[in-house]
C-alpha positions as CSV (number, residue, x, y, z in Angstrom):
1,M,197.3,16.9,72.9
2,S,198.2,18.2,76.4
3,K,198.8,15.8,79.1
4,N,197.5,18.3,81.7
5,K,194.3,17.2,83.5
6,D,191.5,19.5,84.5
7,F,190.9,20.5,88.2
8,S,188.4,17.8,88.9
9,S,190.8,14.9,88.1
10,T,194.0,16.2,89.7
11,N,193.2,18.7,92.5
12,A,190.2,16.9,93.8
13,N,192.5,14.1,94.9
14,R,194.7,16.6,96.7
15,Y,191.7,18.2,98.5
16,S,190.3,14.8,99.4
17,L,193.7,13.6,100.8
18,A,193.9,16.8,102.8
19,L,190.5,16.1,104.3
20,Y,191.6,12.5,105.0
21,E,194.8,13.6,106.8
22,I,192.9,16.2,108.9
23,A,190.2,13.7,109.9
24,E,192.9,11.1,110.7
25,E,194.8,13.5,112.9
26,A,191.5,14.1,114.8
27,N,190.7,10.4,114.9
28,S,187.4,11.2,113.2
29,I,187.7,9.4,109.9
30,D,184.6,7.2,110.3
31,E,182.5,10.1,111.4
32,V,183.7,12.4,108.6
33,E,183.2,9.6,106.1
34,K,179.7,9.0,107.3
35,D,178.8,12.7,107.2
36,S,180.4,13.0,103.7
37,L,178.2,10.2,102.5
38,S,175.1,12.0,104.0
39,F,176.2,15.2,102.3
40,L,176.7,13.5,98.9
41,N,173.2,11.8,99.3
42,L,171.7,15.2,99.9
43,I,173.3,16.5,96.7
44,L,172.1,13.5,94.7
45,K,168.6,13.6,96.0
46,N,168.0,17.3,96.0
47,D,168.1,19.0,92.5
48,D,167.7,22.5,94.0
49,F,170.8,21.9,96.3
50,K,172.8,20.5,93.4
51,S,171.9,23.6,91.3
52,F,172.9,25.8,94.2
53,I,176.3,24.2,94.3
54,K,176.9,24.4,90.6
55,N,175.6,28.0,90.2
56,P,178.6,30.4,90.3
57,T,176.5,33.5,90.8
58,Y,175.8,32.8,94.5
59,K,178.0,34.8,96.9
60,N,180.3,33.1,99.4
61,E,178.2,34.5,102.3
62,D,175.0,32.8,100.9
63,Q,176.8,29.5,100.4
64,L,178.3,29.7,103.9
65,K,174.9,30.4,105.5
66,T,173.4,27.4,103.6
67,I,176.2,25.1,104.8
68,V,175.7,26.3,108.4
69,E,172.0,25.5,108.2
70,I,172.6,22.1,106.7
71,S,175.3,21.3,109.2
72,K,172.9,22.2,112.1
73,K,170.1,20.1,110.6
74,F,172.2,17.0,109.9
75,A,174.7,17.5,112.8
76,L,177.7,17.3,110.6
77,N,181.2,16.8,112.0
78,N,183.0,20.1,112.7
79,I,186.0,19.0,110.5
80,L,183.7,18.6,107.5
81,I,181.9,21.9,108.1
82,K,185.3,23.7,108.2
83,F,186.4,21.9,105.1
84,L,183.2,22.8,103.2
85,S,183.7,26.4,104.3
86,F,187.3,26.3,103.1
87,L,186.1,25.1,99.7
88,I,183.6,27.9,99.5
89,F,186.3,30.4,100.5
90,K,188.7,29.0,97.8
91,K,185.9,29.0,95.2
92,R,186.1,25.2,94.9
93,F,182.7,24.4,96.2
94,F,181.6,23.7,92.7
95,Y,183.8,20.5,92.9
96,V,182.5,19.3,96.3
97,E,180.8,16.3,94.9
98,K,183.9,15.0,93.2
99,I,186.1,15.9,96.2
100,L,183.9,14.1,98.7
101,S,183.5,11.0,96.4
102,D,187.2,10.9,96.1
103,F,187.5,11.2,99.9
104,I,185.2,8.2,100.4
105,E,187.1,6.2,97.9
106,T,190.4,7.1,99.7
107,C,188.9,6.0,103.0
108,S,188.0,2.7,101.4
109,K,191.5,2.2,100.0
110,K,193.2,3.0,103.3
111,R,191.1,0.3,104.9
112,G,192.4,-2.1,102.3
113,E,189.0,-2.6,100.6
114,I,188.6,-3.6,97.0
115,K,185.6,-2.2,95.1
116,A,183.3,-4.8,93.6
117,Q,180.1,-4.6,91.7
118,L,177.3,-7.2,91.8
119,I,174.4,-7.0,89.4
120,A,171.7,-9.7,89.8
121,A,168.6,-10.6,87.8
122,K,166.5,-11.1,91.0
123,N,166.3,-9.1,94.2
124,L,168.9,-10.6,96.6
125,T,168.4,-10.7,100.4
126,D,171.0,-9.1,102.7
127,I,172.1,-12.6,103.7
128,E,172.7,-13.6,100.0
129,I,174.6,-10.4,99.4
130,N,176.7,-10.9,102.5
131,D,177.4,-14.5,101.4
132,I,178.6,-13.3,98.0
133,K,180.7,-10.6,99.6
134,N,182.3,-13.0,102.1
135,E,183.1,-15.5,99.2
136,L,184.7,-12.7,97.2
137,A,186.7,-11.6,100.2
138,K,188.1,-15.2,100.6
139,N,188.8,-15.5,96.9
140,F,190.6,-12.1,96.6
141,S,192.1,-12.2,100.1
142,S,191.0,-8.7,100.8
143,K,188.1,-6.7,102.3
144,I,185.4,-6.1,99.7
145,K,183.3,-3.0,99.3
146,L,180.3,-4.4,97.3
147,D,178.0,-2.2,95.2
148,Y,174.8,-4.2,94.6
149,K,172.2,-3.5,91.9
150,N,169.2,-5.3,90.6
151,D,168.7,-5.6,86.8
152,P,165.8,-7.8,85.7
153,S,166.9,-7.5,82.1
154,L,169.6,-10.1,82.8
155,I,166.7,-12.6,82.8
156,G,168.6,-14.9,85.3
157,G,172.1,-15.2,86.9
158,L,174.4,-12.4,87.9
159,I,177.4,-10.3,87.0
160,V,180.3,-9.8,89.4
161,Q,183.1,-7.4,88.7
162,V,186.1,-7.0,91.0
163,G,188.7,-4.7,89.6
164,S,189.4,-5.9,86.0
165,T,188.0,-9.4,86.7
166,M,184.4,-9.9,85.5
167,I,182.3,-13.0,85.9
168,D,179.1,-12.9,83.8
169,T,176.7,-15.8,84.4
170,S,173.6,-14.0,83.2
171,I,171.2,-15.7,80.8
172,K,171.2,-12.4,78.8
173,N,175.0,-12.9,78.2
174,K,174.6,-16.6,77.2
175,L,171.8,-15.7,74.7
176,Q,174.1,-13.0,73.3
177,Q,176.9,-15.6,72.9
178,I,174.5,-18.0,71.1
179,E,173.3,-15.2,68.8
180,N,176.9,-14.3,68.0
181,K,177.8,-17.9,67.1
182,M,174.7,-18.2,64.9
183,V,175.6,-15.0,63.0
184,E,179.2,-16.3,62.5
185,A,177.9,-19.6,61.1
């Protein structure tokens, strides 16, 4: 098997790093990151726009007009607008979702944040989520970027994953362990 990776896993990182460096030079990282998140949310929430991006039959001019209209409506940063136009010109707009996701992850890493995931059986308040985030930050001696989800199927408890470390205190997991022991007996 070939060890070569496809565009989306190799070059996306190069494009996202280029965007990061350009934004850093202009002291606009926070603004470009915020606008990139908005643009990604637009892609995720609007199936027509997602289809527009993925459809290779649209002409560059049509894609550029659409980007200009979106940038006016959402007041996107000029650096991001030029970058999106560059992707269209280079016929890489198809990968914009991967590139911008990678850019946001790069911003997080450069700030020294560690990604963590929290899944809870009940809806947690913002205060509870912040308490957990602060406790994780103390334990891992680093800033934490916490992704919170609610999953009632856990019955009770929560699951926390930071890097390769996972803590599962859910009742669902405990019941599964009891079931496994009963099967083994």
